[in-house]
N, C-alpha and C positions, 0 to 999 in steps of 0.2 A: 182679106189675107193683109194684114198690115206688114210691112218692108221691118225688116230687123233694124236694131237702133246702130247708127256708126260708132264707131269709139270713138272717143274725142281724139282732137291731133294732139301730138307729141308737146311737151312743153318744151322752149327752147330754151333751156337751160343754161347753155354758155351768152346767149346774146344778153339774155335778163343779167347775169352776172356780172357781164363786163361793166356796163352802165353800174352796179350797184360799186364796182370794184374801182373805178375813177373817179368818180362822187364822192367816196369816203376818204379814195387817198388823198384828195384835195381837203378834205375836213379835216384828216390828220396832220395836216400841215395850220389850217386853219386854227383850228380850235386849242391845240397846246401852244401852238407862237405867235399868233397874231399879237396877244399883248406883249409879247416881246418888241415885236416890229412897232408896236405901237410906240412904245419906251425907248426904241431908241430914235424916234423918229421926234424927243422930247417933250411926249404928253405925260402927265402924273397920274395916279391911282383916280382920280376923282373922274378922268376925261377920259380915261380907258374903261372906267365903269359904264361912263356914259355910251362911247363909241358902241364896248361889244352888246351893250343891251340893244343896241339898234337890230342888230343880227336877231334877238329873239321879237324886237317889237313886227319887223315886218311880217314874222310867221304870224300875226294878229290877224294879217290883211291876204297874206300874197296865197297863200294854197288853198282858201275859199274861193277866191277870186280866180284861180289859173284852173282849181277843177270844176267851178261853174261855166266859166268860157269853152273849157274842153267836151261839156257836158251837150252844149248848146250847138256845137259845131257839129258838122256834118264828115268832117275831118279833124277828130279828137287829138290826134296824135300828133298834126301839125303845132298844137300850143306847148308840147313838151320840145321841139326841137327847136320853136321859136325862142323859148324861155332859157333854153343853153345859148343857144345864140347871144341873145342878150347880157346872157351872166359872162360870155367871155369879154364883149365888148365893152362893158361897163367895171369888171375889173383890170382893162387892160388899162384904165384910167390912174391905177397906182401907180401903174410905173412912171408917169410923169410927177415934175415935182409939184407940191401944190401946198397953201397954206391951210394948215390947221382947221380952217372953217369949210374950204370944201370939199377937206377931207370926208367929213360927216355926211356933205350930200353926195359923195360918190359911196360911201359905204350903206346910205339906204338906197340908192339904185342897184348896187350888188346884190347886197343883201335880198330884196323884193327879188330878184329873178333868180338866185340861188336857191331862196327858200321854196319858191312855188313849184320847181319841176319835180320834189320827189314825192309830194302826195300824190298827184297822177302818175307816177311812174309805181309806186306802191299799188297803186289799183289796178294797172296795165300787169301787174304781175299774178296778182289775186283772180283776175281773167284767165290766166294763161291756167293757174292751179284748179279752181273750181272747188271740188270736192277734196282735191287734195292739199287743201291748205296746209295741213301741217308739213308739207315739204318745203315751205317757205324759209326756212332756217338754211337748208341745203344751197340755198340759193343767196340769201341775203348773206350769208358767210364771206362772202367774197368781198364783201366792203369792207367786211374787217379787217381781214388780209392787205387788203389796198390798206386800210388805215394804217394796219402795223409795220408795213415796208416803208410806208413816208415817215413817219414820224420817227422810226427808228433813224433813217438817211438822214433827213432833213435835221435832226438835232444833233449829232455829228457834222453837219455842214455849217448850221451855224454857229456852232462853238468855235469853228476854228474862223467863219467870215464875217459873222456877225448878221443880228437878223433883219439890216438892212438890205439884203439880197431877195427877202424872202418872194414878193411879187414875182422877181424872175425865172422863180424856180415854181411857183405854183402854176403859171400861166400854162404851161404843157399839158397839166393835168386835167384844165378846163377843156380845151380843144383835145385831149381825148375823151373827156364825157362827152363834148357834145357830137363828136363822131360814134359813138355809141348807141347817141339817142337817134340816128340814122339807121342806124340798125335793128331798132325794135317795132313794134307796134303793137294792136289789142287784140287780142285771141279772133281770130275769124268769126268765129260763131258769136260773136257778140256784138251789138246793135251798140248805135249810141243815143235814142232819145226816147224810148221807152221806160214807161215809170212802173215802179212798182206797185201794187194798190192798196200797200199801206204807205202814210204820207210821213215825210222824213223825221218834220219835228212832233209829230203823233210817236213815232219810238223815241226820240231825244227824250221828250218828257216824261218817258216810263220810270220809274225808280232806279230799277238798277242801273239801267244806262247812264243817268245823270250820278249817279254813285260812279260808274265807269270813270268819266270824265271828268269829275272832282278830285278822285283819287288818281288821275293822270297827271291832274294840275297838280296837284303837292307833290307829287312825285319829281315834274319837272321845278317847279319851284324850289327844290331841295338842293335840285343841280346847279344853281345860282353859284355861287362861292365858287365852286369846284369850275366848271367849265369857264368861268371870267380870272380867277385868280390864282388857280392850284399854280402855275406855273410861276408866278410872282410871290406866291407864300412859301414855293419849296426853294427859289432862289434866294429869297431872304435870310433863309436858315444855313446857308452853304452849299448847297448841292447844284454840282456843274449840270450843264446843259445836259453832253450826252446822258448824266445819269437821271438827270429830270425825264428824257426822251424814254429811259430803259421803264420808270415807272409809269409812265403811261404806256407803254408798249405791252406789260405785264398785265394790265388789264384788259386789253384786247385779246391778248394769246388764251385767256382763258374765255371772254368772251366768243373767241372762234373755238372753242370745245364746246359751248354749249350748244351752239347753234349748229354743230354739226350731232350732236347727242336728241336735242330737243323733239325731234318727231315720235322718237319713242315716248318719253315723257305724254303728248298730246294724245298719244293711242291708250293710256292707260288711265289719265286722272284730266280733269278738266282744268282750265287754261288758267279760273280763276284762282284758284290754289298757286299756282305757282306766279302770278300776280300780287297773292298776299306775300306770300315768302320775301320776293323780288323787292317790295317796299320797306319791310322790317329789315332787310339785313342794309339797305341803303341806310338806314335810321343809326343804324352798328358801326356803317363805317364812316359817315360822317364826324360823330361822336370820339371814335379813334383817331382821326385827324386832324379834331382841334386837340386834342390829349396828348399825344404823343406824335410830335411831326419829326423830331428829331432822329427819332429810332427809326433806321432805316427796315429794320426786318420786319417789326409792327408795320408801316405804311407801306411793303411789297406785298404781305399779306392782305391791308385793308383793298389794295389796289387791284389784286386780285377778285374783290368781292365784286369786281365790277363786271363779272359776266350774270349776277343774278341783278343787280340794280340798276343794268341797263338793258343787256341781251336779253332777259329770261323776260324782264319787264316789257320789253318790245314786241320778243314774238309771241307774249302771252296776247299783249292790246292786239297785234295784229289778227287773231284768233277770234277774241271777242268783237272785232269792228265784223270782222266777215260776217260772223254770225248775225249781230244785230242789224245791220246794213248788206243786206244781200242784193245781189244784180247792179240795178244801173244809181242803187242809193249808195255804195262802195266809196264812190268817187268822193262823192258830199262827206260821208261819214270821216275819209281819211283826211277832207279838208277840217272840218272841226276839228279833229282829233289834234292835228299839229296847228292848227288856229290857235285854240283854246288851251291845251295842254302845255306843247312846244314855243308857241307864240306867247300868249298872257302871262303864263307862269314862267318862261324864259326872260322875259322881259325884266318883271316884277321878280324875281331870284335875283339876277343880274343886278337892280337898281338897287333892293335891299342890301344885297353882299357889300354894297360901296359906301352904303349909310353904315351900317356896322363895322367895317373893317377896321375903322378908329380904335375900336376895344379890342385890345390885346392882339392886336398886328393878325387880323381874322379868327383868332380863336373862338370870338365868341359868336362870328358868322355861321362856322362850321356846327358849333353846337345846337343854333336857332335851326339850320338846316336839319338836322336829325330829327327834331320835333316836328318840322314840316311831314318828312319821310313818315315818322310813324304817325301821325294824323291821318294821314292817306291809308295807310296799312290799315287802321282802326275802321277808317269809313269801308274800305273795301270786306274787311273781314266779317262786316254785321253785312253786309247789301249785297254781295258777290259770290257767297255759297250758291253750288249748283243747285241746292234744293229751293235756292230764294232767287234763281236766273229766269230768264224770259226763257220761255220755249224754242229751240233753235227753228228760225221760218223755214217755211219750206221751199225749196230750190227753186227760183224764179222759169219761167217758160223760157226756152231758147229765143235770144233777138233781144234781151232785154241787156243792160249796159252797164258798167260802173259810173 
């Protein structure tokens, strides 16, 4: 007579949420205001474009490198903690006076380690959730809340004291992120080295999976003008820094609502449908930003659609990654997702935006971004509806790892 199966251990939601909170709180300072900080150090638009592209360039190699090292380690959690410690150490160099040439080197090292840790942590979260991956949004939402708090508070501080103090304001957030990494670990029932019967690259070569990665690449490519130059774009049109912070906050407030509600959506509909809707909304958002930037009510509505173009897209992507890459393959899937879409797509998006910025002071860049997002939506619309998807793989046996 077989013993009854033990219930899965409870999900450590508070510990997982704490890491998301501080990681994205730091990102809430970096994404909207780092270009203003670089401008305060005397950099022009072309130099800022190259500097910000390094953030995405390191995503091409950092996630896959870190997740691979973690997968080979008997204690993979150590790689998460090491990455966080090296993030703090490298970011501290921004507190020192440096020539512009050294700033590029510092940026590369800092961005490499900062980008390395989140894909591994996403895999850690999914090991705890197991078949309850629809609960991901309720944990990830704390990252959005951290983003909101910092983007609002720092916008007010920068407007009064200038962007030159930004590194000093950000350093405590990285220290708290590192502390949170020492509170977390993989789920106990998940091992580290066992392999799934179906090879990783065999799955990647399947048409629906390839289409997913290509669509994700185009979605991230479309965000290039926004993440690199949106603050400058609004600043050139007379918006104050505090109002700029409000515009970033509006998008993330609606993002929070999506993360709270999205579990119910996934219980009724497949994640692929929401992925398609998210990319279509991104196309409309970039075209609106290009055509009516001086119209504050219109821009606030456009910012509100961030809940679809980012939050709904990202939550759907996590669902599909959990489906396509079960067990120990998930860490590798996360690494490829971050490296190819956020990495390669991000760096090309930033560089393309920098080249197009001279045409209409950003208008053409946002129009082209809308075209990228629409193309991704069409690809996803053809390849990813449930009738054309891979069947969900059977849950791997206990002892497999992300």
